[in-house]
N, C-alpha and C positions, 0 to 999 in steps of 0.2 A: 635731814640735812646731808649734803654731799661732803666728801672729804675736801680739804682746802685744795683749790685748783691752782697749779703753777701757771702764772701769767706770762712766763718768759717767752712764749711763742704766740700769745694772743694779741690781736690788734690793739686792745686797750692799753697795752704797755706803752704805746707811743704817746699817750696823754696822761698817764698816771705814775709812771715809774722813773726814778732817777732824779738827780739834782737839776738837770736841764728842764724838767717838767714842773718845776715849782710854780711858774706863772699859771700853768694849766690847773694845777691843784688849787690855786687860790680861788679860781672861779668855782670849783666844786665846794670848797668850804663856804663860799658865799651863799650856796644853795642849801646849807645845813647838813651836808654829808659829813660823816665821820671819817677818821683816818682808815678805819677798818673797811668801811664801805668803798672808799676810793680804791683800795688795793684788792678788792674782789673782782671777779669777772663782771663785765658790764653787758646788760641785756637791753636791747632796744625793744620797747613795747609800742608797736605802731598800731594806730587805729584810724579808721576812716570816719570818725565821729563827725557829724554835723547836724544842723537843724533843717536840712533840705527835705527829708522824708523819714517815715517811721522805721525804715530798714536800718538806719545808722544811729538812731537816737539813744539806744541803750549802750553803745560801745564804750562810752566814757566810763560808765559805772562798771561794766564788765572788766575794763582794763585795770581797775583797782584790785580786783580779785587776782588777776594775773600777777600784778606787782607784789601782792602779798605772798603768792606762791614762789616767786623768784627770791624774795627776801628770806623766806623760810628755808630755802634750799641753799642759801649762802651766796646769792648773787646780788648785784646792784641794778635795779630796773631804772630805765630812763624812758619816760613816756613821750611820744610825739605823735602828731597827727598828719594826715595827708588828705588830699581832696577826694571827693566822690561826685560823680554825675549820676543821678538816679534816673533810670530809664523811664519809670512810670511818670515822672514829672517832665522829662525831656521828650516824651513820646508825642508824635503827631505835629511837630513844628520844627523850626530851625535848631532848637536845642539838641535834638537827637544827633546832629553832626558832631557834637562834643563827646558823645557817649563812648565810642570805641577808642577815640584818642585818649580818653581819660584813663583807660586801662594801662596804656603805656606811660602816661604821666604819673600814675600811681607807682608803677614799678620804678620809674626814673627817680621820683622824689624820695622814695624809701631808700633806694640805692645811695643817693647823694647824702642823705642824712646819716646813714650807717657809715659810709666811707668818711665823711667829714668829721665825725665824732669818734670813730674807731671803736664801735660797739662790737662785742664778741659773738653775739647771738641775737636772734630775732624771734619774738612772738608777735604774730600779726593777727589783728582782729578786723574782720570785714563783714559787711551785711548786705551789699547790693551787687547786681549782676557783674559789673566790670571790676569792682573792688576785690572780689574773691580771686579771679585769675591774676589781676595786677599784683596783689600781695604775694601770691605764690610765685609769680615770675621773679619778683625781687629776691625772694628767698633762694631760688635756684641760681639766679644770676650772681649773687654774692657768694653762694656756696658756703653759707654759715650754718651752724647748728640752728635749726628752725622748727617752730611749732605753729601751725595755723589753727585759728579757732573762729568759727562762724558765729555771728551775732544772734542767730536764731530766727525762725520764721514768725510771721504774724498769725494770730488765731483767726479762724474764719468768722465772718459776720453771720448773722442769722436774720432771715426774712421769710415770713410765712412758714415757719417751721423747718426751713432748709438752710444749709450752709451756702453762703455766697462769698465771692472773692472779687478782687478788682477786675478780673477777666469779665465777670458778669456786667460790671459797669461799662467797660469798653463796648461790649456787645449790645448793651442797652441803648447806647448812642445810636447804633444802627436801627434798632427797633423804634426808637423815638423818631428818627428821620423818616422811617417808613410809615409813621402814623399809628404804630402798634403799641405805643407806650406814652402815657400822658406826662406832662411836665411834673405833676405832683408825684407820680410813681417813680420817675427818674430821680427826683429830689430825695425821696425816701431811701431809695437804693444807695445813692452816693453817701448818705449819712451813716449807713449801717455796715457797708461792705468791709471797711477796714477799722476794726474796733480798738486797735491799740498799736503798740510798737512791734516791729519785726518786718522782715522781708516778705515779699509776696508769697502766699502760703501754699501754692500748688507746685508741681514739678516743673516750674519755670527755670530760668537760668540760674538764679541765686541758689535755690535748693538743689538743682542739678550739680552745680559746682561744689556745694557743701558736701554732697555725697561723694563727689570725686576726691575731695580733700581727705576723706577717711580711707577710701579704697586705694588711693595712691600712697597713703602712709604719712602725709605731712601733718594730719590732725589725729589726735587720740581717738580711738574707736568709741563711737557713740556720742562724741562731743558735739556733733552738729544737730542732733535731733530735738533737743528741748526747745520749745518756742521761746522767743525773746522775753516775754513777760515773766517766765518762770524764774523764780529765785534760784532754782537748782543750777542755772547757768553759771552761778558764781563758783560752784564746785568744779566745773570743767575749766573755768578760768584759772583757779588756783592750781589744779593738777597740771595744767599746761605750763604754767610758770615753773613748777617744780621739775617737770619733764625736761625743759630746755637745759637746765643745769646738768642733768645726767648726760644729755647729748654732748655738752661741752666737755665733760669729764672723759667721755669715751671717744671724743673727736669724731662723732657721727654727724656728717654734714648733709645739707639738703640734697646734693647730687648722689650721696650714698642711698638716699631714700627714693628720689625720682630717677628711675631707670627705665629702660625699654619695657621691662616686665611690669613695673608698677603703672606705667602709662596704659598698658594693655588691660590691667585690672580696672583702671579708671574708665576706660572705654566700655568695659563690660557693664559697669553699674549704670552708665548712662543708658545703655541699650535696654537693660532689663527693667528699668524704672520708667521708660518712655520719656527720657529727659530731653532737655532743650537742644535744638540743632546748634546752638552757639557753642556747645562743648567741642564740636568739630573745628571751631575756630580757636578756642582757648587751649585745648590739649596740645596741638602743634606748636602754639606759641610758648607754652611752658617747656615742651621738649626742646625747642630752639635755644632756650636759655641754658640747657644742659648739653648742647651740642649733639642732640639725638635726632636723627631723621625720622620724623613721625608726622605724616601729612594727613590731609582729609581722607584719602583713600585707605591709609593704615587704620584710621579710626573706624571708617564704615565697613571695612573688611571684617573687623572684629565684631561689629554690631550685627553683621549678616548672619553669623552663626551663634548668636546669643539669644536665648528666649526672652520674651517680654512677659513678665509675670507680676508686676506691681500695678495695681489698679488706681493710678494717681491721675488727678487732673493735670492738664486739660483734656487728655484723651479718655480718662477714666472718671472715677467717682470721688476719690478721697484726696485729702490735703496732707501737708507735712506733719501736722499734729497727729493725725491718724496713724501715719507710718511710725512715728516715735512711740505711740502708745502700744504698738504690737511688736516692738523690738528694734525698730529702726534699721540703719545701715548694717549693723552686725548680723542681723537675721537674714537680710538680703544676701550678704556675702556668704553666709553659711549655705544658702540655697545654691549659689553659684559653685561653691566648693563641692557640693554633692555631685555635680555634673562634671567635675574635673576642669572647670573653666577659670580657675584662679592660680596665679603664681604665689604659692604660700610661703616661699622662702624670702620674699621681699622684706627688708628691714623697715620698721616703722618708727614714728616719733617716740614710741614707748621704749625704744632700744630692743624690742623683741620683734620676731618675725610676725607677719600677718597670720600665718598658721598657728603660732603659739597664742596669739591674741584670740583667735576664733575658738581655740580649744576651751576657753573659759566662758564662752557664750552658751547659755542654756536655752534660750528661746527658739521657737520654731515658727514656720510659716503658719499664719492664722487662717488661710484659705479665703479671706475676704479682702484685706488690703494687700497682703503678700500671698500670692498663690504658691503652692509647691512648684519648684522649677521643673519638676518632671511632668506636671500638667499645667503648662503656662497658658496665658491668655492667647498668645500667638507664638509660633515656633521660632520666629526671628525677631530681632530687636526693633524698637520703636522708631529708629532713625535709619534712613537708607541713603547711600551714596549713589549718584547718577553720573553718567558720562555719555558723550555722544558728540555729533557734529555741532550741536548748539552749546556744548560745554566741554571742550577738550580738557580743561583743567578741573573739571568736576563741578558738581552741585549737590545739594543735600535737601532731603524732604523728611518731615516727621510723619510717620504713618500710624503711630500708636492710636488705637481705637478705630482705625479704618478697616473695612472689609477688603478682601482681595479685589472685588469688583470695583471698588472705589479707588484702587491704586493704579489704574490704567486710564488715561485720558487723552483723547485726540480732539483738537479743535482749532479754529482759525485764530490767529493772533490779533489782539487789539493792543496796540503799542502806545505807551505813555512815556514821556521823557523825564518824569519826576514823580515822586510820591504825591505831591500836591495836585498835579494834573490828574492822576489816577483817582485820588480821593474825591475830587470835585465831580468826576464822571460817575463814581459809585454813588455819591450823594444824589446826583441827578438821575440815577438809574439809566445812565447812558452806556449800557453794556447789555449783552444778551446771554442767556443761558447757553452753555456749550462752548463759550469762548475761552481762550487762554489769555488772561490779562498779563501783559508784559510791562514791568516797571524797570526801566534802565537808567543809567547814569547815577546809580545810587551805591556804587561799589566803594571800597576803602579810599581809593584815590579820586574817583570821579564824583562822588557825592558832594564834597568829600565827607568821609566819616562812616560810610556803610550803615546807614540808618536802618532801624527796624520799622517794619510795615504794619504794626499792630493796629493802628487807627483804621487803615484801609481794610485789612482782613477782618477785623472785628465788625466793621460796618457791613461788609458783605455777609458775614454770618448773621448779623442782626436783621438783615433784610431777607433771611431765609434762603440765600443763594449759595451758602458755603459748599454744598455738594453739587452745585450746578455749573460751577466754573472752576478753572484752575488758575493759579497765579505763579509767575516766575519773575525773579529779580536778581540782579547782581548785588543787591543789598542783603539785609538780614531779616529774620523774623524774631519776634519775641518768643520766649518760651511759652507764652500764653496763646500763641497762634494755633488755630486748628483749621482744618480744611486741607485741600490738596495744594499746598503752597511750597514752591521750590525756591530756595535761596542759595547764596554764595556762588551763583553762576559765574564761571571763570573760563577764560580771561574776561574781566569786566569790560563794559562798554568803553570806558576811558582808555583802555589798553588795546582797543581795536578787536575785542572778542566778537564772536558771531552774534551775540545778543545785540550788538550795535548795528547790525546789518538787517535785522528783522523789519518787515513791513506789515501793515495791516492785511490780514487775510492769509498770510503764510501759514501753512498747516503744521502745527506743533504737536508732537507726541511725547507724552511722559509715561514711562512704564516703570513704576517702582518695584515691580516683581522681578523684572529683568535687570533693573538698574540702568535704564537708558533714558536719554533725553535728546530729541532730534527734531530737526526741521526738514520738511520735504523739499530740500533744495540740493542740487548737485554741487560738487566742489567747484566747478567752473562758474556757476552763478554766484556762489559765495565769494570767489576770487574777484569777479567783476564788480560786485557790490563793494568789496573792500577797496578797490582802486578808486571808486567813486565816493568813498566815505570822506566826509569833510573834516574828520578829526574829532577830538574830545569836545564835549560841550563846555564852554567857558563857565567859570563860576565867579561869584563875587568875593571869594576868599583869596585875596592877593597878599595878605599879611597875616601875622599872628600864628597862634598855636595850630589852628586847623590847616593853614597853609603849609606849615612845617610838616605836619602829619601826612598830608597829601603828597608832598615831595618825597618823603622817606618810605612810605608804606609799601609793602609787597603784596602779593596776591593772597586771596582768602585761602587757597589750598594749603598754603604754608603757615597760616595763622595770622596773616596781615601784620607782620612784624616790621619793626622800624630800625633795626640795627643788625650787624652781622652775626651776633650770637656767640656762643661759647667756642665754636670752631675757630673763630678768629682771635680768641683770647691769648694774650701774651703773659698774663700773670693772674694768680688767684688772690682775691682780696685777703682771705684768711692767712695766706702765706707771705704777706708782704713784710 
């Protein structure tokens, strides 16, 4: 238990202290709180619990362990929930337009709840792709003492003696469409691929951002590894609840933890684990909340000189459970440390530096899931930034598991105005080997919502064409996407970027080794086409949350953010 904390400078004093707050305290007594509990520090325990998908279904139970830790350390926990849009459910239809917007809605609603009730600190639990960065964005925006905890990954399914994941089901749809998988075989696979609670099990976006939370210092070391069904997750919940009281006592806030250096540590772990390209969207957004300039190119520059040494799906063989069983994120960070690639002086949620935390880690690379960093799978990271006359504001491609020969592609463009149009063409096999499939009008503003293209890319893979075509889009890709797929092309089509000017047959070159993406058109031709461009494609979203998101959202290079960020801040919540 921590020493009694002086509340005279904490936000909760505005609702608990002094005669004028008697009406407020009457509400608290109505909920069974004691006088002692009312006058302790107040900790918001925020979860994204819902019944939408297995990624979030255990968060309610895990929150109880967090609350027990807060109480044991002398704080008063107050649990609340926010939304989640789960990408696996939203994938391949109009629902995916809600996905990226949900990240900012999560950050906004956590912020509003914390501000409205004057909570002093935050422990946030999240389990799906956008809920992880959304929760971390709220922590940094509020700049309160904060601890993040991941809900844990799903266990792999088993079929014919092999591990299977939801990625196999998406790709099975393509095999089924190609006549290479029967109805019965597809039905069996869909029943066994996801055997219980937890987020998608490979190094897709959720597990990537879970690794980020540890490397960046907002999560306690090793807290993200245990799969969701493991009862040992309760231990991490309790210790996270205890840790946040120590942060309050020492006045260590989220922006003390999230610094330029810790963001660089986070980008390192994305690279060496072959993580999701979506990290290059979320890390700049988290940085924005702290007022730090850290865009797509900052992320990919770090990835360029970081070795890729964790053999994780979708580019490799293993899933999150396997990584946990060989030591998890701490062992990966130790390997980065051996190469001098970590900023060890970064403070973490434990109140100790990252270096001090790693000093206590005894595990080493097993050579199977985690290779020694000195003898990596490849010398550079699994994610590459691209730039050229087709993407002046950049683009990104995941190359984990690809050979050098597979990382250069030149072919004629086959242009589609939406994901649906492209998916129908893929389903009908109305494309040719050697082509570059272009899906535009799917950016943050133009989509709107910057949808993921997993249904299309998985269908291509399922048809056996994953290495025979390339695909570029101003939208995004799932962390489960594989093949030569370039996303985040900027400026997006809706903002008049060069991708809006492409025509069928234009020769496109993608070179992930040089970091270039270009179209064989001169500046004059591009300028002529821009003058003739008819403007953004109209959408049906003329009202509501998605309309608001489209009006506010900025470019993918800077994280697709929707407000000015900490640089425009005039007061700090904790100091009000």
